[in-house]
N, C-alpha and C positions, 0 to 999 in steps of 0.2 A: 495608299500604303498603310499597313497596320501600325497602330500606335505602340511604340516600344513599352514593354512592361518593366517595372522597376526591378524585378527579380525573376529569374527562371525557376527559383525554388517554389514548390507548391507548399506555401506556409499554412499553418493551422487556421489562421484567420486571414482572409483575403482582403479585409478592409482596413487593416492597420499596418503601419510601418514599424517594424521592430528595430530597436537599436542593435548595432552589430557588435557582438562580443569579440574582443581581440586578445584578451589576456586574462588570466585568473591566477590568483596567488592567495594562499591561506583561506580566509573566509570571505574574500572579495572577488567579484568579477568586474572587469573594466571594459567599457565600450570604446568605440573608435574615437570618441571625443575626449577620452581620458576620465570620464565619470566613473566613480566607484559605486558598486552596489553590494551591500551586505547580504550575503546569501543565507537568509534566515530559514529557508525551506530545503536547503541542499538540492536545489532544482525541484525534484519531486521526491524528496526523502532519499536522495541518491548519494550525495557527496558527504558521506559520514566522516571522512578524513580531510575534508577541505580540498583545496586545489593545489597541485604541484608538490605532493609529498615525495621527497627524493627517493625514499626506499622503494616505493611502489614503481615509480618511473624507471629506476635502475633495473628492477627485476623484469619489467616489460622489455626494456632495451636488450637485456641479456637473452631473453627468450626469442626476440625477433632475430637476433644475430645467429642464434643456435638453430631454430626451426620455428617459423611463424605458425605453420598449419600442417597437419597430416590427417587425412580423412579417417574417421573412426570405423569405417567399414573394413579398413585394412590394418590400422595400427591403434594402439593406445599410446599415451605419452606421459612423461614424467610429471608435468604440471597438473594434469587431470588426476593422476593417481595420488599426488601429494595433497591436492585440495580435497579430494574425496576422503582420504584418510583423516585429515584434520576435522572435517565436518562430522564424520562418523564418530570420531573420538569425543567431540564436544557435545553432541546431541544426546539428551537423556534417552534412556530406554534400550540400551544395548547397541548392537551393530546395525549399521544402515548402509544401503547402496545408494549411490548418487548419480543422477543423470543430468549432465550439464547442457544448458541451452543458451539462447541469446537474450532472454528477458522474461519478465513475469507472465505475459500472455502465453508464451510458448510453454512455460513451466506448468501453468494451470491447464492448458490443453492436454499436455502429456499426462497430468494427474488424472484427468477425466478418462482418458483412454486406458491408462493402466488400471484404474479402478474397475472399469468394465471388463478388461481382460482377466484380472484376478478373479472376479466373480465367475467368469466362464471357466477358468482353470479349476475352480472349486466345484464345477458342475451346476452352478446357479445361473444358467443361461438366460433366465427370464429377468434377471436384475439389470434393467436398462435405464432406470430413473436416477437423476441427480437432484438432491434437495439442497437449496441454498437459502439465502436470506434477502429480504427486501432491503433497499438502501445499502447495498453492498457493491463492491467493484472488484472484478477478477481479471479484467483485461479487455482488449479491443478487437480480438478476432471474433468471428461469428459465434463460435462455440463458447468463448468466454463471455461475450455479451449475453448469450442465452442464459447463463447462470448468474449474471450480475443483476443486482436489484436496482441498478441505476443505469440507464441507457441513453444514448444520444437523442437530442431533440433538435428539430429544425427551427432556426431563428425566425422570428416574425410570425409564427403561427401558434395560436392558443385555443383550446388546449393543444400543446405541442405534440405532434405524433412522433413516434419512433420510426424512422424511415426503414430500419432493418428488421423490424419485428416479423414480417412474413418469412424471413429466412431463418428464424431461430429454431433451435431444436425443440420438438414438442414434448420431450420426456424430461421436463424440468418443473419442479414445484418450489415455490418460494414461501418461506414462513417469516414471521415477524423478527426483526433484529433485536438485539439486546441494547436498547437505547433508553437508558433509565431517565435521563433528564426530561424527555418529552412524553414518554409513554408509561411511566409508572403512575398508577392511579392514585388519586387523593385518598389518604388513609391506608393505602396498601403498604405492608411492610416490605423491606428489601427482599427478605426471604420468600415472601409470597409472590412478589414480582418475578424473582428469579425462577421459581418453580413454574410460573405461568408461561413465561416466554420460552424456557427450555422445553417445557412440556408440549409446546407447539410442534416440536420435531416428532415426538411420538404420535401425535394426532395425525400428522401428515403421512407418516409411515403406515399407520393403520388404514388411513383412507386410500392410499395408493395400493396397499397390499405389501406386506414385508417381503414377499418373494419377488417384488418388482424393483426394490430400491437398492442401488449399487453403492451410493456414497452420499455423505453430507459434507459440504464445504463451507468454511467460514473464515473470515479474518479474525485473528485474535483480538487486536485492537483495530477498529474500523478506521480506515484512513481517509481517502479523498472524499467519500460521499457523506461521512458523518463527522469529520473533523476530530479524529483521535478519540472516538468513543470506546471506552474500555468495557469489558464484560463485568457484570456484578460478581461478587464473591460466590463461588460454587457453581456458576453457570456452566462452565465447560466440564466440570466433573459430572454434572447431570447429563450433559450432552454425550460424554464418553460412555456413561452407563447405558443410555438409550441405544447408542450405536452398537454396543456389545450385545445388548439384549436381542437385537433383531438382525445381527450379522451385517450391519452397514459399516462401510469403511469411513473413517473420519479423516478428512483432508483439511489441514490447517494452512491457510494462506498467510504467509509472513513476508510477502513481497515488499510491502512498505514498512511494516512494523518490526521486522526481524533484524538480525545482525547487529545486536547491541542497542538499537534505536530506543527500546523501552527499558533499558537498564539491566537486562540480562541478554546473553547472546541470542537466545530464542525467547520471544515474548511469552510463549505458553508455559515456560518454566515456572512462572509466577502463578499459574493456575493449577498446578499440580496434576497435569495430565501428560500422556504420551500419545500423540496422534499416530495414525497408520502411514500417512503420507504428509510431507511438508513441502511447501513451495517457497522459494526464495528468489530474490533478484536485487535490484537497486543497490543497497548497501553492501551486498556481497562483492561487488567490484568497485564500489565507491565512485563510479563514473569514469574510472580509468580505462575500462573496457566494458563492452556490453556482455553481460553474463547473467544467467538465471540458473536455477537448479531445482530439480525435483528429488526429494529424498524419500525412500521407502524402507520400512523396517525389514531387516534381513530375513526374519522368519516368514514374512509374507512373500517376498520376492523368491524365496527358496521354493515356494509352491509352483511358481512359473518355471523356475529352473528345472524342476523335476518333471514337469509336464511338457509344455510346448518347447521350452528351452530358449525362448526369444521374446523380447518385447516388440510388438508389431507397430513400430513407430520410428521416425527418424527425420533429421534435418541435415542439411549440408554442414552446418557449423556446430553440431553437437560435439562437446568436448574440445572446443577450439583451444589449442595449446597456449596461445598468447592471452586469451581471455582468462583461462584457468590460472596462468601464472600471475595475472593481476589479482585474482581472488585469493590465491595463496599468499601473496604479498600483503594484501589487506589484513588477512587473519594474523599474519606474523606481526604486523604493526599493532594490532589489537593486543596481542600477548606482550610484546616488548614494551609498549607504552601504556598498558593497562587501560585501554580505551573504553571497555565496557563499564568498568567502575567509574571512569570519568564521565561517561554519559549519564550514569545514575546520579552522580554528585552534582553535575552541572544542571541536570534536569530539575532537581529540587530547587536550585537557585533561580532557574528560569521561572518555575512555578511561583516562587515567592515574589518575584518582580511583577509577574502578570497579575497576581492577586493584589499587590500593592497598588498597581496602576489602574486595573480594570475591575477590581472587586466591587466597587461602588458605582461603576459606570452605568448610567441609566439604560444603555443599550447593549450591555454584555450580560446575557442570561446565564451562561455557564462557561467555566474554565475547566478543562478536563485533559485526560491523557496520562501517559507514563513517561518519565525521564525526559529525553530530548524529542518527544513526540507529543505535542500539545495542540489543543484546539480551543478556540473561542467562538461560541455561538452568539450571533447578534439577534436581538429582538427589538421590536418596536415598543413593547410594553413588558417589563420584567415580571410584573405581577401575574399577567395572564399568559405569558410566553408567546404572545402574538408576534409572528414574524413580520418583517417589512414586506411590502407588496413586491411581487416578482417583477412588476413593471419598472421598479426602481433600479434593477440590475446592480444591486449594491456590491455583490462580490466582485464584479468586473471593475466597478469604480474604485474599490479598495485596492485592487491590484495595480490599477493605473496610478493612483495617488501614491502608493508605496514606491513604485518605480520612480516617480518624480522626486521623492525624498531619498532615493538611493537605497531602497530596501526591496529584496526579493522575498515574497511570502506566497502562500498558496490558498487564496480565497476560493470558495465554491458556493454556488447557489443550489436551491432545491433541497436544502437540508431537512426541512420539516416534512415535506410531502412530495418531493421530487420537483415541484414547481416553485414553491415559495420557501423562504428560510435561507439564511446565509451563515457561513462560518469562515474562519481563517485557520488554516493548518500551518503549524510551525514544526520544522524538522531540521534544526541547525546542525552544522558540523560539530563533531565531538571535540574538535581542537579549539573551540571558542574560548575566549577568556571572559572574565566577568565584565570588563569594560564593553565587550561586544554585546553582552546581554543587555546592558544599559542602553546602548545605541539601538539595539533591536526594539526594545519596548518603547523608547521615545519616538522612533520613526513610525512604528506601528500605530501608536496612539494618534499621532498627527494624521496619518493616512486614513484611519477610521473616521475621525472627526471631520476631516475635509470631505470625505466621500458622503457621509450622512448629510452634511450641510449642503453640498451641491445637489444631492438627490432631492432633498426637501425643498430647496429653492426652485428646482425644475418642476416639481409636483405642484407648487403654488403658482407656476407660470411666471416666475421672476426672471427666468433665463431663456 
């Protein structure tokens, strides 16, 4: 007889037993044993309004009672129209068209396809290349992994191969990221560094051939792979100028860092640019419904409207009425409760506490980010920025220790060079109070110290 499995769910990790979440309220999630976990990462930068917000839940209930779903090949719906109006109104740069999907990977897939189609509609049929950045993340579909600068690795093999690389799109080029902490050279001014890393885009365009490049995609503030690494001042202005010079569409990925997370509704507002295409998800629905969005400037989509007249793309749940109702409700709460300003204010208080607790920590090399999107990079040696050995699996240890202490955070490995280097990403709900920030920092400090102590002991053969 086969041995019964503990769960028929195909979990992400098949070797660990996860606690079962049974209830969530405010900034806490509770497991089946009644243990409370402070949600300091909003899941994966998703739960911007925390858990159980009554206004969002009520709007979803009303939509479910009225009409849960109507396929967009046949109908539009009030919720999608309302949410698109709100996003277009709030985004800089004039009017926008919005295409609603089920998440960030779908949004970035749609953006790549639309960028290619727009170039064809313009008579630029040879433009088939996408340029992205190393140490980036744009999603988990084959197309999105192709443009991501960080891809899956198989455990237990080193150097760890990417099992999906043979399936990747060949028309992708990756350039250096804007990652000042680790890659700004000694003696190099910030202005010179910015010019160098932004200039890598022009070098790639010229090497490929300007007539072959359709779009450049980048996260405004890099999330999962670099731990809230912000661009240097002027970086995206230079990127915008280069894209304009060569007819390349600029796609800004704000799946993680957007929707108020960085202290403005769109993070790129702080960089003084207007992209051609924006991708959103996570905080757009706040975890209440799965929703993503691709936004495109009106004057660009008008070219498609006048030519072929259709976007050659679609999914079953495009413009899902209930998901769009959740997104509209989240934006309404943002307005009524001034949540974006709260994110900016609390983010500064969080930064102060992180600097007080970790500013002199011997193994915290950098504290970075914007507003309620913060990252701490761990190093073995602060002076040399040497990372901890990959074999220590420090990020995973920190996650486990944090859970033991009742804290949900988002540690990742491979920060420095894909294989080594560790960081912790924090993306708390905007509804946090200052006492929660104190709890967050205290539990995080204990988790980091416990993980390092455990890893060091194992490396010495003491365990």
